[in-house]
KELOVO-758733 format. One record per atom (N, C-alpha, C): residue number from 0; residue in three letters; x, y, z. Coordinates in steps of 0.2 Angstrom, whole numbers, plus 5000, padded with zeros to 4 digits. Example, Ala and Ser with C-alpha at 12.3 -4.5 7.8 and 13.67 -1.06 7.14 Angstrom:
<recs>
   num   residu     xx     yy     zz
     0      ALA   5066   4972   5039
     0      ALA   5062   4978   5039
     0      ALA   5066   4984   5039
     1      SER   5064   4989   5035
     1      SER   5068   4995   5036
     1      SER   5064   5000   5039
</recs>
This chain:
<recs>
   num   residu     xx     yy     zz
     0      MET   5243   5092   5057
     0      MET   5240   5099   5056
     0      MET   5244   5102   5051
     1      GLU   5241   5105   5046
     1      GLU   5244   5109   5040
     1      GLU   5242   5116   5040
     2      THR   5246   5120   5038
     2      THR   5244   5127   5038
     2      THR   5242   5129   5030
     3      SER   5237   5133   5030
     3      SER   5235   5136   5023
     3      SER   5235   5144   5024
     4      ARG   5236   5147   5018
     4      ARG   5236   5154   5017
     4      ARG   5230   5156   5014
     5      VAL   5227   5162   5016
     5      VAL   5222   5165   5013
     5      VAL   5224   5170   5008
     6      GLY   5222   5168   5001
     6      GLY   5224   5172   4996
     6      GLY   5220   5178   4994
     7      LYS   5221   5181   4988
     7      LYS   5217   5186   4986
     7      LYS   5210   5184   4985
     8      ARG   5205   5188   4986
     8      ARG   5198   5187   4986
     8      ARG   5196   5181   4991
     9      GLY   5200   5180   4996
     9      GLY   5198   5175   5002
     9      GLY   5199   5168   5000
    10      THR   5202   5166   4995
    10      THR   5203   5159   4993
    10      THR   5208   5156   4998
    11      ILE   5206   5150   4999
    11      ILE   5210   5145   5004
    11      ILE   5212   5139   5000
    12      VAL   5218   5137   5001
    12      VAL   5220   5130   4998
    12      VAL   5219   5125   5003
    13      VAL   5215   5120   5002
    13      VAL   5214   5114   5006
    13      VAL   5220   5109   5005
    14      PRO   5224   5107   5010
    14      PRO   5229   5103   5009
    14      PRO   5227   5096   5005
    15      VAL   5232   5094   5001
    15      VAL   5230   5088   4997
    15      VAL   5228   5082   5001
    16      LYS   5231   5081   5007
    16      LYS   5229   5075   5011
    16      LYS   5221   5076   5013
    17      LEU   5219   5082   5015
    17      LEU   5212   5083   5017
    17      LEU   5208   5082   5011
    18      ARG   5210   5085   5005
    18      ARG   5205   5084   4999
    18      ARG   5204   5077   4997
    19      GLN   5210   5073   4997
    19      GLN   5209   5066   4996
    19      GLN   5205   5062   5001
    20      ARG   5206   5064   5007
    20      ARG   5202   5060   5012
    20      ARG   5195   5062   5012
    21      PHE   5193   5068   5010
    21      PHE   5186   5070   5010
    21      PHE   5183   5070   5003
    22      GLY   5187   5068   4998
    22      GLY   5185   5067   4991
    22      GLY   5183   5074   4988
    23      LEU   5187   5079   4990
    23      LEU   5185   5086   4987
    23      LEU   5189   5087   4980
    24      LYS   5185   5089   4976
    24      LYS   5188   5091   4969
    24      LYS   5186   5098   4968
    25      GLU   5190   5101   4963
    25      GLU   5189   5108   4961
    25      GLU   5181   5109   4959
    26      GLY   5179   5114   4962
    26      GLY   5172   5116   4961
    26      GLY   5167   5113   4966
    27      ASP   5169   5109   4970
    27      ASP   5165   5106   4975
    27      ASP   5163   5112   4980
    28      LEU   5157   5111   4983
    28      LEU   5155   5116   4988
    28      LEU   5157   5114   4995
    29      LEU   5158   5119   4999
    29      LEU   5160   5118   5006
    29      LEU   5155   5123   5010
    30      VAL   5153   5120   5016
    30      VAL   5149   5124   5021
    30      VAL   5154   5127   5025
    31      THR   5153   5134   5026
    31      THR   5158   5137   5031
    31      THR   5153   5139   5037
    32      GLU   5156   5138   5043
    32      GLU   5152   5139   5049
    32      GLU   5156   5142   5054
    33      GLU   5153   5148   5057
    33      GLU   5157   5151   5062
    33      GLU   5157   5147   5069
    34      ARG   5162   5146   5072
    34      ARG   5163   5143   5078
    34      ARG   5166   5148   5083
    35      GLU   5165   5146   5090
    35      GLU   5168   5150   5095
    35      GLU   5176   5150   5094
    36      ASP   5179   5145   5092
    36      ASP   5186   5144   5092
    36      ASP   5189   5145   5085
    37      GLY   5184   5146   5080
    37      GLY   5187   5147   5073
    37      GLY   5182   5146   5068
    38      ILE   5184   5144   5062
    38      ILE   5179   5143   5056
    38      ILE   5179   5135   5055
    39      LEU   5173   5132   5054
    39      LEU   5173   5125   5052
    39      LEU   5171   5125   5045
    40      LEU   5175   5121   5041
    40      LEU   5173   5119   5034
    40      LEU   5171   5112   5033
    41      ARG   5165   5111   5030
    41      ARG   5163   5104   5029
    41      ARG   5160   5104   5022
    42      PRO   5161   5098   5019
    42      PRO   5159   5096   5012
    42      PRO   5151   5097   5012
    43      ALA   5149   5100   5007
    43      ALA   5141   5102   5006
    43      ALA   5139   5097   5001
    44      VAL   5132   5096   5001
    44      VAL   5129   5092   4996
    44      VAL   5124   5097   4993
    45      ALA   5124   5097   4986
    45      ALA   5119   5101   4983
    45      ALA   5114   5096   4979
    46      VAL   5108   5097   4981
    46      VAL   5103   5093   4978
    46      VAL   5098   5097   4973
    47      PRO   5098   5095   4967
    47      PRO   5094   5099   4962
    47      PRO   5086   5099   4964
    48      VAL   5083   5104   4964
    48      VAL   5076   5104   4966
    48      VAL   5072   5106   4960
    49      GLU   5067   5101   4959
    49      GLU   5062   5102   4953
    49      GLU   5056   5107   4956
    50      ILE   5055   5112   4952
    50      ILE   5050   5116   4953
    50      ILE   5044   5115   4948
    51      TYR   5038   5113   4951
    51      TYR   5033   5111   4947
    51      TYR   5028   5117   4945
    52      THR   5026   5117   4938
    52      THR   5022   5122   4936
    52      THR   5015   5120   4938
    53      PRO   5010   5125   4938
    53      PRO   5003   5123   4940
    53      PRO   5000   5117   4936
    54      LEU   5002   5117   4930
    54      LEU   4999   5112   4925
    54      LEU   5002   5105   4928
    55      ARG   5008   5105   4929
    55      ARG   5011   5098   4932
    55      ARG   5008   5096   4938
    56      LYS   5007   5101   4943
    56      LYS   5003   5100   4949
    56      LYS   4996   5097   4948
    57      ALA   4993   5100   4943
    57      ALA   4986   5098   4942
    57      ALA   4986   5090   4939
    58      GLU   4991   5089   4935
    58      GLU   4992   5082   4933
    58      GLU   4993   5077   4938
    59      PHE   4997   5079   4943
    59      PHE   4998   5075   4949
    59      PHE   4992   5074   4953
    60      LEU   4988   5079   4954
    60      LEU   4982   5079   4958
    60      LEU   4977   5074   4954
    61      LEU   4976   5075   4948
    61      LEU   4971   5070   4945
    61      LEU   4973   5063   4944
    62      ASN   4980   5062   4943
    62      ASN   4982   5055   4942
    62      ASN   4983   5051   4949
    63      ASN   4983   5055   4954
    63      ASN   4983   5052   4961
    63      ASN   4976   5051   4964
    64      ALA   4971   5053   4961
    64      ALA   4964   5052   4964
    64      ALA   4963   5045   4964
    65      VAL   4961   5042   4970
    65      VAL   4959   5035   4971
    65      VAL   4952   5034   4971
    66      THR   4948   5039   4974
    66      THR   4941   5038   4974
    66      THR   4938   5044   4971
    67      ARG   4931   5044   4970
    67      ARG   4927   5050   4967
    67      ARG   4928   5056   4971
    68      GLU   4928   5055   4978
    68      GLU   4929   5061   4982
    68      GLU   4936   5064   4981
    69      ASP   4941   5060   4980
    69      ASP   4948   5062   4979
    69      ASP   4948   5066   4972
    70      TYR   4945   5063   4967
    70      TYR   4944   5067   4961
    70      TYR   4941   5073   4961
    71      ASP   4935   5074   4965
    71      ASP   4932   5080   4966
    71      ASP   4936   5085   4969
    72      GLN   4940   5083   4974
    72      GLN   4944   5087   4978
    72      GLN   4950   5090   4973
    73      ALA   4952   5085   4969
    73      ALA   4958   5087   4965
    73      ALA   4955   5092   4960
    74      CYS   4949   5092   4957
    74      CYS   4946   5097   4953
    74      CYS   4945   5103   4956
    75      GLU   4943   5103   4962
    75      GLU   4943   5109   4966
    75      GLU   4949   5113   4967
    76      ASP   4954   5109   4969
    76      ASP   4961   5112   4970
    76      ASP   4964   5114   4963
    77      ILE   4962   5111   4957
    77      ILE   4965   5113   4951
    77      ILE   4962   5120   4949
    78      ARG   4955   5120   4950
    78      ARG   4952   5127   4949
    78      ARG   4955   5132   4953
    79      ALA   4957   5131   4959
    79      ALA   4960   5136   4964
    79      ALA   4967   5138   4961
    80      LEU   4970   5134   4957
    80      LEU   4976   5135   4953
    80      LEU   4975   5140   4947
    81      GLY   4968   5141   4946
    81      GLY   4967   5145   4940
    81      GLY   4966   5141   4933
    82      LEU   4966   5134   4934
    82      LEU   4965   5130   4928
    82      LEU   4959   5126   4928
    83      ASP   4957   5124   4922
    83      ASP   4951   5120   4920
    83      ASP   4953   5113   4920
    84      PRO   4950   5109   4925
    84      PRO   4952   5102   4925
    84      PRO   4951   5098   4919
    85      LYS   4946   5100   4915
    85      LYS   4945   5096   4909
    85      LYS   4950   5097   4904
    86      THR   4954   5102   4904
    86      THR   4960   5104   4899
    86      THR   4966   5100   4902
    87      ILE   4967   5097   4907
    87      ILE   4973   5094   4910
    87      ILE   4974   5088   4907
    88      PRO   4980   5087   4903
    88      PRO   4982   5080   4900
    88      PRO   4983   5075   4906
    89      HIS   4980   5069   4905
    89      HIS   4982   5064   4910
    89      HIS   4987   5059   4907
    90      THR   4992   5057   4912
    90      THR   4996   5052   4909
    90      THR   4993   5045   4910
    91      GLU   4988   5045   4915
    91      GLU   4984   5039   4916
    91      GLU   4977   5041   4914
    92      ASP   4973   5037   4911
    92      ASP   4966   5038   4909
    92      ASP   4961   5038   4915
    93      VAL   4961   5043   4920
    93      VAL   4957   5043   4926
    93      VAL   4950   5046   4924
    94      ARG   4945   5042   4925
    94      ARG   4938   5045   4924
    94      ARG   4935   5045   4930
    95      ARG   4932   5050   4932
    95      ARG   4928   5050   4939
    95      ARG   4923   5045   4940
    96      ASN   4919   5043   4935
    96      ASN   4914   5038   4936
    96      ASN   4917   5031   4937
    97      ASP   4923   5030   4934
    97      ASP   4926   5024   4935
    97      ASP   4929   5022   4942
    98      LEU   4930   5028   4946
    98      LEU   4933   5027   4952
    98      LEU   4928   5025   4957
    99      PRO   4930   5021   4962
    99      PRO   4925   5019   4968
    99      PRO   4924   5025   4972
   100      THR   4918   5025   4976
   100      THR   4917   5030   4981
   100      THR   4922   5028   4987
   101      ALA   4922   5033   4992
   101      ALA   4927   5031   4997
   101      ALA   4924   5025   5001
   102      ALA   4917   5025   5002
   102      ALA   4914   5019   5005
   102      ALA   4916   5013   5002
   103      GLU   4915   5013   4995
   103      GLU   4917   5007   4991
   103      GLU   4924   5005   4992
   104      ALA   4929   5010   4991
   104      ALA   4936   5009   4992
   104      ALA   4937   5006   4999
   105      ASN   4934   5008   5004
   105      ASN   4936   5006   5011
   105      ASN   4933   4998   5011
   106      LYS   4928   4997   5008
   106      LYS   4925   4990   5008
   106      LYS   4930   4985   5005
   107      GLN   4932   4988   4999
   107      GLN   4937   4983   4995
   107      GLN   4944   4982   4999
   108      TRP   4946   4988   5003
   108      TRP   4952   4987   5007
   108      TRP   4951   4982   5012
   109      THR   4945   4983   5016
   109      THR   4944   4979   5021
   109      THR   4944   4971   5019
   110      ALA   4941   4970   5013
   110      ALA   4940   4963   5011
   110      ALA   4947   4960   5009
   111      LEU   4951   4965   5006
   111      LEU   4958   4963   5004
   111      LEU   4962   4961   5010
   112      ARG   4962   4966   5015
   112      ARG   4966   4964   5022
   112      ARG   4963   4958   5025
   113      LYS   4957   4957   5025
   113      LYS   4954   4950   5028
   113      LYS   4957   4944   5024
   114      ASN   4957   4945   5017
   114      ASN   4960   4939   5013
   114      ASN   4967   4938   5015
   115      LEU   4971   4943   5015
   115      LEU   4978   4943   5016
   115      LEU   4979   4940   5023
   116      SER   4975   4942   5028
   116      SER   4976   4939   5035
   116      SER   4975   4932   5035
   117      LYS   4969   4929   5031
   117      LYS   4968   4922   5031
   117      LYS   4974   4918   5028
   118      ARG   4976   4921   5022
   118      ARG   4982   4918   5019
   118      ARG   4988   4917   5024
   119      ALA   4989   4923   5028
   119      ALA   4995   4923   5032
   119      ALA   4994   4917   5037
   120      LEU   4988   4916   5039
   120      LEU   4987   4911   5045
   120      LEU   4988   4904   5042
   121      LYS   4987   4903   5036
   121      LYS   4987   4896   5033
   121      LYS   4995   4893   5033
   122      PRO   4996   4888   5036
   122      PRO   5003   4885   5036
   122      PRO   5005   4882   5029
   123      GLY   5011   4883   5027
   123      GLY   5014   4880   5021
   123      GLY   5011   4883   5015
   124      LYS   5007   4888   5015
   124      LYS   5004   4891   5009
   124      LYS   5008   4898   5007
   125      HIS   5014   4899   5008
   125      HIS   5017   4905   5007
   125      HIS   5021   4905   5000
   126      ALA   5020   4910   4997
   126      ALA   5024   4911   4990
   126      ALA   5031   4913   4991
</recs>
C-alpha cells in the first residue's frame, strides 16, 4: 500500500506501480465512487456516441425496408420526422414496388428454411 497526497484543486497522484498495472496514462478517465469505507477509483471507458440527424434516420428506415409494408411504415415514420420520403437519398436503390409483400416474404423464407433443412439432412453433402 502506498500513500498519495491530495494537491491543489483536488489532484491526486496515482503511484507508478498502480498506473502501470492498470495501464493508466495522462488524460485517462477514472470513475470515482463513494463507498462506506472510502473512495473507490476505477479506470473508465469513454465510448463516442454518434447522434443521428433526422435525415440519416430516414435513410436507415428506407434502406432497411424488407417488405412493402416495411417501406410504407418507414415512409410514415419519416413523415412523422417532418421529412418527405421522396426527398431522402438512398444508399441502396429501394423501390417499394420491387419489394415483396409480407406474405410473399414469409413464403420465400419458409421455402428457404425447408431447402436448408433438406440439405442438412443429406449425408456427405456439406460445403
